[in-house]
N, C-alpha and C positions, 0 to 999 in steps of 0.2 A: 241726709241725716243718718249718721251711722250709729250703730248700736255699740255702747261702750262695754267691753267684756267686764264681768265681775270675777275677780281673783279670790278664790276660797282656799282655805287651808284646814287640814285635819291635825290630829294630834302629832303625827309623825313630822309634818312640816314645821309645827311649833317646836318640837325637839331639836330640829336642825337649826332653826333660827336662834334658839337659846343655847346652843353649843353642845348638842348631843347629851341632853339631860336623860335620865332614865324614865321610862314610861310612868313609873309610879310618881316621880317628881312632877312631871307634866300634868298627871291626873290631880295632883294636889293643887297646883297652880291654877288649872282651869276650873276648880271647884271653889276658889276664892270669890268672896262677894265683889271684890274690885276687878275681877277679870271680865272681859267683854262677853256678852251673851252670844251663844251660838246663833247662827241665822237659820240653821236647820239641824234636825237630828235625823240621821239616816240609819239604815241597818248597819252600816259600817262604823257609825259613830257620829259624833258631833262635827259640824263644820262651822268656821268662822270667816268673816271678811278679813282678807289679808291685811287691809289698811288698819282695821281695828287692833289686830294682833301687833303689827308693827309699831303703832302708836303707844300701846301699852308697854311694850318693850322699851322704847325710847324714853318714856316717862319714868321708868324704873331703873334705867341704866345708871350705874354709879360713875361719877366722873373719873377719868384716869389722871394720873400725875401730869401727863403731857398737856392736858386741857387747863391746867391751873394757871 
């Protein structure tokens, strides 16, 4: 029985996933009521489960013309 690794992300990784948004914009997004709750708050900042962030991004991604 192996241990399944937990993938965590901080604000920098969220910036990258969202297309290099500014730190201020990421702070605005992570403060929204519909944004996933962090799993921990460390000295370096909040951390989230990567799968929660990825699901949040997918749910809000606008469809492109190619997907019509």
